[in-house]
C-alpha positions in Angstrom: -78.9 -14.9 5.1 -77.5 -17.4 7.5 -74.4 -16.4 9.4 -71.0 -18.2 8.4 -69.6 -20.5 10.9 -65.8 -20.0 11.3 -63.7 -23.1 10.7 -59.9 -24.2 11.1 -59.1 -22.5 7.9 -59.8 -19.1 9.5 -57.3 -19.6 12.4 -54.3 -17.2 12.2 -51.7 -18.1 14.9 -49.9 -15.1 16.3 -46.4 -15.9 17.5 -45.8 -15.2 21.1 -43.1 -13.1 22.5 -40.5 -16.0 22.4 -42.2 -18.2 19.9 -40.8 -16.7 16.6 -37.8 -18.4 15.0 -34.6 -16.5 15.4 -32.9 -15.3 12.3 -30.0 -17.6 11.4 -26.4 -16.3 11.6 -25.1 -19.1 9.2 -23.8 -17.8 5.9 -23.3 -19.7 2.6 -19.9 -21.4 2.4 -19.6 -20.5 -1.1 -17.4 -23.5 -1.8 -17.6 -22.9 -5.6 -16.1 -19.3 -5.3 -13.1 -18.6 -7.5 -10.3 -16.3 -6.5 -9.6 -12.8 -8.1 -6.9 -10.3 -7.8 -8.1 -6.7 -7.2 -6.5 -4.4 -9.7 -8.8 -1.3 -9.5 -11.6 0.3 -7.4 -13.9 2.9 -8.7 -17.1 4.0 -7.0 -18.3 0.7 -5.5 -17.1 -1.5 -8.6 -14.1 -3.6 -8.5 -11.9 -4.7 -11.4 -10.4 -8.1 -10.8 -8.1 -10.6 -12.6 -9.3 -14.2 -12.5 -7.3 -17.1 -13.7 -4.1 -15.4 -13.0 -1.2 -17.9 -12.2 0.9 -15.4 -10.2 -0.8 -16.4 -7.0 -3.9 -14.2 -7.8 -6.6 -16.4 -8.8 -6.3 -19.9 -10.4 -8.1 -21.9 -7.6 -11.4 -22.0 -5.9 -11.9 -21.2 -2.2 -11.7 -25.0 -1.4 -8.4 -25.3 -3.2 -9.7 -27.0 -6.4 -9.2 -25.7 -9.9 -11.6 -23.1 -11.0 -12.3 -24.8 -14.3 -10.9 -22.1 -16.3 -7.6 -23.9 -17.3 -5.7 -20.7 -16.2 -7.7 -18.6 -18.8 -6.8 -15.2 -17.4 -9.7 -12.7 -17.7 -10.9 -9.4 -16.3 -14.0 -9.5 -14.1 -16.1 -6.7 -12.8 -17.6 -7.3 -9.4 -19.4 -5.6 -6.4 -19.1 -6.3 -2.8 -21.5 -8.6 -1.2 -23.9 -7.2 1.5 -22.5 -9.4 4.3 -19.1 -7.8 3.9 -20.5 -4.6 5.4 -18.2 -1.7 5.7 -15.1 -3.8 5.1 -12.9 -2.1 2.8 -11.5 -3.9 -0.4 -8.3 -2.2 -2.0 -5.9 -2.9 -4.8 -3.8 -6.0 -4.2 -6.5 -7.8 -2.2 -7.1 -11.4 -3.1 -10.9 -12.1 -2.9 -13.4 -14.9 -3.4 -16.1 -14.5 -6.1 -19.3 -15.9 -6.9 -21.9 -15.3 -9.7 -21.0 -14.5 -13.1 -17.3 -14.6 -13.4 -17.1 -15.0 -17.2 -15.9 -11.5 -17.8 -18.3 -10.9 -20.5 -19.6 -7.4 -21.2 -22.5 -6.5 -18.9 -21.5 -9.4 -16.4 -21.3 -8.6 -12.7 -19.9 -10.9 -10.1 -20.0 -10.6 -6.3 -17.2 -10.5 -3.7 -17.9 -12.7 -0.7 -14.7 -13.0 1.0 -11.4 -11.1 1.5 -8.4 -13.6 1.8 -5.9 -13.1 4.6 -3.5 -10.2 3.7 0.2 -10.7 3.9 0.7 -6.9 4.4 -1.4 -3.8 4.7 -0.2 -0.3 4.1 -2.3 2.2 6.1 -2.3 6.0 6.9 -4.3 8.3 8.8 -5.4 11.9 7.9 -3.1 13.2 10.6 -1.2 11.9 13.7 -4.4 12.5 16.0 -6.9 10.9 13.5 -8.2 7.5 15.1 -9.5 6.2 11.7 -7.0 4.2 9.6 -7.3 4.4 5.8 -5.9 1.2 4.1 -4.1 2.1 0.9 -3.2 -1.3 -0.6 -2.9 -4.9 0.5 -0.2 -7.7 -0.1 2.4 -5.4 -1.4 5.9 -6.3 -0.2 7.8 -3.0 -1.3 7.0 0.5 -0.9 8.5 2.8 -3.6 8.7 6.5 -2.4 9.1 8.6 -5.6 10.6 12.0 -4.8 11.9 14.7 -7.0 15.3 16.3 -6.3 13.8 19.6 -7.5 10.7 21.0 -9.0 9.1 20.4 -6.4 11.8 20.4 -3.6 12.1 17.2 -1.6 10.3 16.9 1.7 12.2 14.7 3.9 9.6 14.5 6.6 7.1 13.1 4.2 9.9 10.5 3.1 10.3 9.7 6.8 6.8 9.3 7.4 6.4 6.9 4.4 9.3 4.8 5.6 7.8 4.5 9.1 4.6 3.2 7.6 6.3 0.7 5.4 8.3 -0.7 8.2 5.3 -0.9 10.4 3.6 -3.0 7.6 6.6 -5.1 7.3 7.6 -3.9 3.7 10.8 -3.1 2.2 11.4 0.4 1.1 12.9 1.8 -2.1 13.5 5.5 -2.5 13.3 6.5 -6.2 14.9 9.9 -6.7 13.7 11.5 -10.0 14.9 14.7 -11.9 18.6 14.2 -11.1 19.4 16.4 -14.1 18.4 19.2 -11.8 20.0 18.5 -8.4 22.6 16.3 -6.8 21.0 13.0 -5.4 23.8 12.2 -2.9 22.7 14.3 0.2 19.3 12.2 0.2 21.0 9.0 -0.6 23.4 9.5 2.4 20.4 10.5 4.6 18.5 7.1 3.9 20.8 4.4 3.1 21.7 4.1 6.9 18.1 3.2 7.4 18.4 0.2 5.1 16.4 2.0 2.4 17.5 1.1 -1.1 18.1 4.2 -3.5 17.7 4.3 -7.3 18.2 7.6 -9.2 16.5 8.6 -12.5 16.8 11.8 -14.7 14.8 13.2 -17.5 16.5 12.4 -20.9 17.6 15.3 -23.2 15.4 16.7 -25.6 17.0 15.1 -28.4 16.2 11.6 -27.2 12.4 12.1 -26.8 10.0 14.3 -28.6 8.7 15.6 -25.3 12.0 15.7 -23.3 10.2 13.6 -20.6 11.7 10.2 -21.2 13.3 8.7 -18.2 16.7 7.2 -18.0 18.2 4.9 -16.9 15.3 2.5 -16.2 17.2 -0.7 -15.8 18.1 -0.2 -12.0 14.4 0.6 -11.4 13.2 -2.5 -13.3 15.6 -4.7 -11.4 14.3 -3.3 -8.0 10.8 -4.0 -9.1 11.2 -7.2 -10.9 9.1 -10.2 -9.5 7.6 -8.2 -6.6 4.5 -6.3 -5.8 5.5 -2.7 -5.3 3.2 0.3 -4.3 4.2 3.8 -5.6 3.6 6.7 -3.4 4.7 10.4 -3.6 3.6 14.1 -3.9 1.9 15.3 -7.0 4.4 16.7 -9.4 7.3 14.5 -8.6 7.1 12.4 -11.8 5.5 9.3 -10.3 3.0 8.7 -13.1 5.6 9.6 -15.7 7.6 6.9 -14.3 5.0 4.4 -14.2 4.1 5.2 -17.9 7.8 4.5 -18.6 7.9 1.1 -16.8 4.5 0.0 -18.2 4.1 1.5 -21.7 0.4 1.0 -22.0 -0.4 2.2 -18.5 -1.5 5.6 -19.9 -1.6 7.2 -16.5 -2.3 11.0 -16.5 0.8 13.3 -16.0 0.8 16.9 -14.9 2.9 19.9 -14.3 4.2 21.8 -11.2 2.7 25.1 -10.5 5.3 27.8 -10.8 3.8 29.8 -8.0 3.2 27.3 -5.4 6.0 24.7 -6.5 3.5 21.9 -6.0 2.0 19.4 -8.5 -1.6 19.0 -9.4 -3.4 15.6 -8.6 -3.6 13.8 -11.8 -4.1 10.0 -10.6 -7.5 9.9 -8.9 -7.5 6.2 -7.9 -5.2 3.4 -7.1 -4.5 0.9 -10.0 -2.4 -2.3 -10.3 -0.5 -2.7 -13.4 1.6 -5.7 -14.5 5.3 -5.2 -15.4 6.4 -6.5 -18.7 9.3 -8.3 -17.0 7.3 -9.7 -14.2 5.8 -8.3 -11.0 3.2 -5.7 -10.3 3.2 -1.8 -9.6 0.4 -0.2 -7.8 0.1 3.5 -8.6 -1.6 5.6 -6.1 -2.9 9.2 -6.2 -0.5 11.8 -5.2 -0.6 12.6 -1.3 0.2 15.6 0.7 0.1 14.2 4.2 0.8 10.7 5.8 -0.7 10.5 9.2 0.9 7.9 11.5 -1.7 7.7 14.4 -1.8 3.8 13.8 1.9 3.1 14.3 3.1 2.0 17.7 6.7 3.1 18.6 7.6 -0.5 19.7 6.6 -1.8 16.2 8.8 0.8 14.5 11.7 -0.2 16.7 11.3 -3.9 15.7 12.0 -2.9 12.1 15.5 -2.2 13.0 16.6 -5.6 14.5 20.1 -4.3 15.7 18.6 -1.3 17.4 15.7 -3.3 18.9 18.2 -5.7 20.5 20.2 -2.9 22.0 17.1 -1.0 23.2 16.3 -4.0 25.4 18.6 -2.6 27.9 16.9 0.9 28.0 15.2 2.0 31.2 11.5 1.5 31.3 9.5 4.3 29.4 12.6 5.3 27.4 11.7 7.4 24.4 14.9 6.5 22.6 15.0 10.3 21.4 18.1 12.6 21.6 17.1 13.9 25.2 16.3 10.3 26.6 18.3 9.9 29.7 20.4 6.7 30.1 19.3 5.4 26.6 21.2 2.3 25.6 21.5 3.4 21.9 23.8 6.1 23.1 26.0 3.8 24.9 25.9 1.4 21.9 27.5 4.3 19.8 30.1 5.2 22.4 31.1 1.4 22.7 32.0 1.1 19.0 35.2 -0.7 18.5 36.8 2.0 16.1 36.0 5.3 14.6 34.7 3.7 11.4 32.1 1.6 13.2 31.2 4.6 15.6 30.5 6.8 12.4 28.3 4.2 10.9 26.5 3.4 14.2 25.9 7.3 14.8 24.6 7.8 11.2 22.1 4.9 11.7 21.0 6.1 15.1 20.5 9.5 13.8 18.4 8.4 11.0 16.3 6.1 13.2 15.7 9.1 15.7 14.7 11.3 12.8 12.0 8.9 11.7 10.9 8.3 15.3 10.5 11.9 15.9 8.5 12.2 12.8 6.2 9.5 14.2 5.9 11.1 17.8 5.5 14.6 16.6 8.9 15.7 18.1 10.5 16.7 14.9 
C-alpha cells in the first residue's frame, strides 16, 4: 500500500509565544438595559422593581424609555459574572438585561450598579478592616430603641448616629414602649446632636386583640413620608412590629424578649424594602448586636457638625477634640458663649458630640 503524502490540509500552525491574540477587555455596553430597584436579596437571587416611577426604574441605561409604559412589575435576577465580588444590596439601582418580563420562571441578569447617593456601612468591630454595606441610596437612618424590655443601649445608638452622619444621612430616633418608661432622658441626650425623636407606645389591650398595636403613628408616618428610610435596632425592640403597623401587608416576623437575658431573638433574617402607603420606602434590616466603626474617619464625623467643624479649625494639629485634649478650641467656644442660655446649649451639644466621638475612637 502506497504511503500517503501529506498536503496543506494536514498543516497545524502552533501559535508562538507572542503570537496568540490577547483576550479582549471590552465588555458589552448593554445599551438596551432597563433599570431596577433592589427590594430584596436572598441567597444570590435579587428581587427588583422595574417600571417604578419613583426614580427606580422607568428608563433604560441610555436614558430612553424602557418600553413598558411605566408598567410596574417584580423581576427576579442574578448578578452577572463580570460584577465579580461587588455586593448588591437593598436600595441599589441597577441595570438589567435578559428576561425582564417578571413572568414566573423568568430570570434577568444584573450587569451594572448605578452610582449610589449614600452607602450605610458597618464593620464587625472597630478593628475589622472589612466593611459590610447594609443598604444603599437611603437618606434617613431610623434607630429603633425600646425604652424598656430590653433596656436602651446608648452606646449602640451613638454608633448608629456616627455611621449615619458618616454616610451623609439624617437620623431619626424612634423610641418604642413609652408605656413602660419615660422617654425624656433619651430625648434630651440626642436632640442636641440634631437627631429627630419620635415616641410610640403599645396600645392598651382593649384597642387591639393582641395588645401590640402601636400608637401614635402619625408622627412616625410624617417623618418617613417621601423618604427612603432604613430601620436598624436590637432584636426585641419592636422594630418589625412597627414596620408591620406602618406597612400592613409587610408580614415581618416578630419575636419576644427573653426573660432571662433581657435580649430579643433575631426574627428578620434579611433586609427588605417596603413601600409606604403614603409614599416613601422603609428598608427593614435584621436585628444587630454590634456596629463596628472601623471605616469611619474622625474628620468625616466632625464635618457632620458644621458649627463644631468651623470652630475646630482653630484647634492645634493632632487635637483629638475629646475631654482631655489640651487647648481644644471647642472648649474655648463654650466659654465664649454670650450668655448662660447659649453656654448651656453649646455645652450640651459639645458633650453629645464628644460622646459619639469617644464611641468611634474606643475612648468611651
